[in-house]
Every structure is written in C-alpha cells, then in structure tokens.
TIZA-912498 format. One record per residue: x, z, y of N, C-alpha, C in turn; residue in three letters. Coordinates in pm, whole numbers, plus 50000, padded with zeros to 5 digits. Example, Ala and Ser with C-alpha at 12.3 -4.5 7.8 and 13.67 -1.06 7.14 Angstrom:
// TIZA-912498
513195078049431512305078049550513205078049670ala512855070849775513675071449894512905078750003ser
This chain:
// TIZA-912498
501235054249881500365055049996499525067649987unk499405073950097498585085950105498965096149998unk500175095449946500625105149848500195102449705unk499515091349681499065088249546500105079649475unk500255081949347501205074149268500695060049241unk499405058249245498805045349211497975039849327unk498155027049361497315021049465495815021649431unk495495021449303494085022049263493455035349305unk494205046149297493685059249339493435059349489unk494365053949564494195053249709492965045049745unk492745033949673491615025249702490285032649690unk490195042249601488955049849585488595057349713unk489605061749784489375070049901489265062050030unk489925050850040489905043250164488945031550161unk488295029250049487255019050036487735005050071unk488925001650026489444988250041489444981449905unk489374968449907489494961249780490954962349735unk491174960749606492544961349556493394950149614unk492774938749643493524927749702494004931449842unk493114937449921493504941850056494584952450049unk494414961849959495364972749944496724967349900unk496734958149806497994952249759498694944749872unk497944937649953498534930250064499154939750166unk498454950350199498974960250294500204967350238unk500144970750112501264977450045502504968450046unk502304955950012503424946450012504014944550151unk503164943850252503634942450389504424954650433unk503944966450396504644978750433506004979450364unk506064975750237507344975950165508324966150226unk507854954350262508734944350323509244949350457unk508384955650533508774961050663509824971950648unk509614980850552510584991550528511904986050477unk511854976050392513074970150339513884963850452unk513214957450545513894951450659514484961750753unk513824973150765514284983750854515524990850799unk515714990350670516844997350607518134989350612unk518054976850648519264968350649520124971350767unk
C-alpha cells in the first residue's frame, strides 16, 4: 500500500489503526484475487 513494504509503515502516514489497515488490506487483496480469475 502506498508503496511501502510494510503495513505498519503505511499506518504511520495515514493515521489508521493496524486493525483497520489490516482489514482494508485484506479486502483489497480479496478483491484483486477475484478480479484475476
């Protein structure tokens, strides 16, 4: 996300909790996985 290798780095800049960030990241990955089929 945002070009960072680690979600924790992204969280510093977007001011989200790690739980929120992990949920969004998981949703995005699932969406992309479905789009590739």
